[in-house]
N, C-alpha and C positions, 0 to 999 in steps of 0.2 A: 686060269684067270686071264681075263682079257686085258691087254695093254691099253693105257689111256689113249683116247682118240686125239689125233693131232688138231691143234687149235685152228679154227676157221679164220682166215684173215678178215673175213667180213664182219666178224664179231669183235674186232679190235676196237678199243675206245680211243678216240681221237680227242685230245684236249685242245680247245680253241681259246687262246687267251685274248682278252679284250684289250689288253695293254701290253706293249712291247717296250721295254726300256732301250734307250739309245745310248750308244757308246759316247763317252765324253769327247768333245772335239778339242784338240790341242792345236790351235792355229800356229803356224810356223812364223817366226819373226821375219819381217821384210823391210827393206829400205828402198827408197825411191822417191820420185817427184811427188806422187800422190800420197805416199806414206807421210811425207814431211807436211803436206797440206793438211792431212788428217790431224796430225799432232799440233799444228798451228790452231786448227779450230778447237781442239780439246783445250789448249791453253787459253784461247780467247774466251770461250763459254765459261770456263771455270774461274777465270779472273773476274768475269762479270758476276757469276753466281756467288762466289765466296767473298768477293770484294765489296759488293754493295751493302751488306749489313754493317760493314765497318765504316763506310763513307758517311759523313755527317753534313747536315745542312743547317747551319745555325747551331742551335743547342739540341737538335733532334737528329735521328737517323734520316738519310736522304730519302730512303724508300721504307715506309712503315705502313702496314695495314693493321691499324689499331681497332680491333674488333670490339673491345670493351667500350670505347667512346664512340664507336661508328664513325671514325674518321680515317681517311686513307691519304697518306702523304706520299707524293711522288715528286721529289725535288721541290720546286716552288708551288706545286699545285696542292690544294687541299680539296679532296673529294668527300662527298657524303653518299649515303645509300641512294639518295635521289638521283645521283649521277651515274646510276647503273647503266644508262644508255651508252656511256663511254666504254665500258667493259663489253657490252654487246657489239658495239662497232669494232672494237679491237679484236674480239674473237672472229667476227666476219672477216676482217682484213686478214687475219692469220690464216683462216681457211682458204680464201682466195689467193693468197700469196703461195700457200702450199699447193693448190691446184695449178697455178700458173707455172710454178717452178717444176712441178712433176710433169706437166705437159711438155715442157721445154727439155728438161734435163733428167727426167726419170726420178729415181729414188736416192738422189744424192744427198737429200736432207737426212735420210737414214744413215748413209755411210759417213757423213762428216760431222753432223750437228745434233742428231737425236740423243737425248739423255742416256737411253739404253746403250747405244753404241759408244758414247763417250765414256761412261763409267765402266763398260766392259773393256775398253782399251786400256783404261788406267789399271783395272784389276788384273788384266792379262800381263801388263808391264811389271806390276809388282810380283806376280807369279813368276815371271821370267827371271827377275832378280834373285828370287830365293831358290828356284828349282831349275833354272837353266832353260835352254830353248826346247823345241818340241821333242826331239829324241831324248833328251835328258829327262824330261817330264814323264815321257812314256815309260822309261826304265825305272824311274822312281816310284811310279804307280804300281809297277809289277813287283818291286822289291819287297822283301819282308820288312817288318818294322824293326828299326834299330835307331841309335842315336841320331845318325845323319838325317834319316827320314823324318824323325820326330822334330828336330829343331827346324828343318826346312818347312815342313808343313805347319808346324806351330807358329813359326815366325810369319809365314804368309798370312795365316788367318788372323794373327794378332795385328798386322798392318792393315788388313782389310777391315777389321772391326774398328780400329782407331779412325780410319778414313770414313767409314760409314757413320759412326757417331758424330764426327765433325760435320759431315754433310747434313745429318739430321739437325744438329745445333745450328748450322747456318740456314737451313730451311725454316726453323722456328724463329730465328732472329728477323725475319721479314714481318713477324707478327708481334714479337716482343723485343725491345731494344737489346742489342748484343751485350751492352754493359751490365744489364740485369741478369742476363744468362751467365756470363762469365763470373759474376759474383755468386752464382749458385743460389740466387734467391727467387727461383721461379717456382711456379705452383705445380701440383701433381699432374695437371692436364698438359702443361708445357713439357714435363718430364716424359709423359706418355707419348706425345708427338715426336720428341727427339728420339726415343727408342724406336717407335713405329717406323718412322722415315729411315732411320738408320737400318733397321732390320730389313726393310724393303730394298734398300740400296745393297746391302750385303747379299740378300738372296737373289736378286735380279741380276746383278753384275757379277757375283761370285759363282753362283751355281747354275742359274736358269739360262743366262747368257742368250744364245741364239734361239732357245726355245720360246722366249718372249716374242722374237721377231717372226718366228715361223708359225706359232700357234695362238699367241695372245694378241698381237698387234693387229687391229682392223685395217690399218692402212695398207698392209700387204695383200688383203683380200679385195679391196676396191680400187687398187691402183690401175687395174686393166681398164677401168671406166675412163681414165684420164690419159692412158697411153694411146698412141697411134704409130703408124709406121715412120713418122718423122721425129719421134721422141728419142732423146739421146740415151742410149743404154751401153752397158758393158757387153761387148760382142766379140765373139771369136770368129775369125775369118777361115771357113773351111776350104775356100778355094786355094788359099796359101798353104793351110795346115795339113790337108788330107792328100793322100793317105799318110797316117802317122808313122814315123820311124823312130830310130834311137841312135845313140852315139856309134854303135857298131856298124850301122848301115851307112852313115855319112859322117865324114870327118870334118873338122872345122874348116870353113872357107870353101868347101867343096861345092861346086855348082849344083843347083837343083836338078838339072836335066840329066846328070850323070847317074842318079839313083832314083828308082821309082817311089820316092817318099817325098812327103811335103815338108814344110819348114818345122812342123810340130815334132819334137823328138820324144814325145810321150813320157816326159820326165815326172809328171804328176805333181809338180810343185804348185800349179795353180790350184789344185784341190787342197794341198797341205796348208796354204796360206789363207784359204777362205774361212772367215769366222763362222759361216753357216754350213760348211762342209759340203758344198755342191761342186759339181764339175760344170764350169762355164761352157765347156766344149759341147755340152748337150743342148745348147740354146738358152733362150730367155726363160727364167724360172722365177716364180714369185718370192722365193727365198733370198734371191740376189738383192743385196742392199746397196749396190753400186759403190762399194768402198774402194775399188780399183786396186786392191792388194794383188789380184791375179795379174793386173796389167804390169805392175812394178816388177814382179818376179819373172814374168815372161819376157819383158824387155831385157832384163839381166841375162836370161838364157840366150836370148837372140844376139846380144852383144858378144857373149862367149863363143857362139857358133859362127859369128861373122856374117849373120842374115839381117835384113832390115827389121827394125822395131815395128810394132803394131799388129802383130799376129792376134793379140787380144788387145782391144782398144775401145775407147769411147766412140760409138758410131750409131747411126740410125739404121733401121731395117732397110728403108729405101736406099740410103747411102751404101750400105753393104751390098745389096743385091744389084744395084744400078751403077755401082762404082762412081758415086757422085764426088765431085771435088768439094773442098771445104767451102768455097764461095757458093756452090749450088746448095749445100746443106744449110748455110746461113739464110739464103733466100727463102728456104722453106719454113723458117722459124715463125714468120709472121703469117700464120694460118688461122681460120676462123676461131677455133677454140682458144687459142692463145690471145687473140684480139678480145674475145669476149671476157676472159678472165682478167686481162690487163685493164680493160675499160672499167669493169666493176671495181677492181682494186683501186684504181685512180680516183673514181667518183667517191668511194668510201673514205679514202685517205684525204681527198680535198675537203670533203664534208666535215670530217673530224677536226682537221686543222682549223677550218673556218669556225667551227662551234667552240673550240677551245680558245681561240683568239678573240671571239666576241663574247665570252662567258662573263657574266656579271660577277662583281666582287662579293656579292651575298645573295642568298637564296631566300625565298619567302613561300611558305606553304600556309594556305588558309583552311581551317576546319570550323565548321559551325559547332557551337557548343550544344550538344544534344541534351544536356541536362537542364538547359534553360531555354524554354520556347519563346517565341515572340510574345511580347507582353505590353500592356499599357501601364505607364507610370504616371507620376504626378503631372498635373496640368495637361493631361491628354496626349502626352508624348508616347510614341511607339518605340520600343527598345528591342534590339536583337544583340545577342552576345556571341562573339567569335573568339576562337583561339588561333593565334598566329605563331608559327614556328619561324624564327628568324635565325639564319645560319651564316656566320662569317666565313667566307671562302678565302680569306687571306690570313697572313700571320702578322697583322697590325691591327690595333684597336680601330673601330669604326663608330661614328656617330650616326644614328638612324632616326628618321622622322617618318611616322606613320600617319597617312591621311586616307580619307574615304571620299569617293567622287561617284557621280552618275545619277544622284537624285537630288532635287531641290530641297535645301535646308538640312541635308544630311549632315550631322555633326558627331564628333566623338565625345563621349561623356567626360573624358579627361584628356589632357594633353599627353600624347604619346611620343615622347623622345627618350631614347635610351642609348646606352653605350655597350657595344659588343666587344669583349676581349678577343684577342687573336684566336681564330679557329673555334670560337664559342658558338654553341647552339642553345637557343633559349626559347621557351614557350611563353607567350604573353597573351593575357586575357584582355579583350577590348570589347567595350560596349558601344553600339552605334544607336543614335537616337534620331527620330524623324518628327518634326513639330506637326501639330494637329492641322495647321492651315495647308500643309503639303498633301494631306490625305485626300482632299477633294478631287485632285487631279490624278489620283492613282486608284487602281482597282485592287481589290484584295488578292492575296496570293504572293508569289515570289516575284520580286522586281529586280532586274538586272542592275548591278553596280559594280564597282571595281575598287580595289585597294591599290594605293600608290605609296611606295616605300623608297625614300631617297636617303643617300649617304652624304657625308660631308665632302667626299670625293667627287660628287657630281653624278654618281651612278644612280639610275632610277629603275625600279622594278615594279611592274603592275601585274596584278592578279585579279581575274574575274571572279565574282561571286554574286550572291543574291541577298536581297533584303525582303523579309517576309512581313507582309502587312495582314494582321488578322482580320477575320470577317467582323 
């Protein structure tokens, strides 16, 4: 009987996985100048986000996007869907502000004010309260399930869920007054959005964390188009740091020249505190969100080793390679792309401020009544029917007077004076008539004319339109 042939290595089946799960990143807690600035920004952004729905302006919320009545209240402003141009201008201003800030200071928006970063910081702090710092969390993850692990994990998730639901409630409060939400008299759709936004917060900040920044956020992908060699980034100084050593090779306060090692002791703390898990010593990487956690922890190590701070620091590529002074780096800030972004942002901001300051107290939209064509009525008069939408853009009642101008003898079939309640929008049907003696000087077809609407406060709005003379 022949023995079985040995397996041929060439016939082995190799499994290629399309997805590789990544280990959970447990960032180490760090304290320092930039860490305190990050938490100051966390506090500022969340005071604004959670606080605005509770702030009142008269008898209404200070900021309310009332989709049902199609009115948007921003402190003293009352905006209608026709004011969509302001939203467009605001989005353009935000985009150019982001481009300008990125060209000058890199991804510091991501590190200090991005909602994903802010909520991840809050969730990690809650995790730290329940499970301890990095090493304690790693041990807890590896430990078998017992009462200690159960209450720590359960307490953490309970706190996460409570904060997520309150975040969803605060988000919906920008569309439905908080008083209604707190009385639990909201509709099914409002409940859906509270749960949806809460679930998104819970998933993004509690579980996905750095995955959002690395794989989902488009900003990380096109940031290179706004970066140049004079953009401020988190940088590791290899001239000072290399070759790396450790505590066994260099004692505290020992001169650099006495040992063939650089200032970097290869402790790895810069990697442990990084929320995206990268090693900044490998150079600029798209995953870096410029949070400066590595700067704080490295400065602490440098203090303990008795060497100058700044082995990892905010610097530019030109500043690092050319050893530029601070004054030289500042002079390079006003370069062409920065001036272009800044000029566009200034023009947009000035235009929006001018438009808001010169905005009328009411709006007028004119629509021809398509159900009623131009027609001849008694005594040979020609009549056209229009529908006017009058919108009060203030929170006080206004007396309005409607007039028509532009054609000889053009009159309204009835006196049109009306009172608009605060923030009221009303459709008004108006008939215009032209006497027969005016027809001799006019051709058939559409004749240009205009509407003039004036308020008791002296504000006047004119709208162009046409009056149709039938053949």
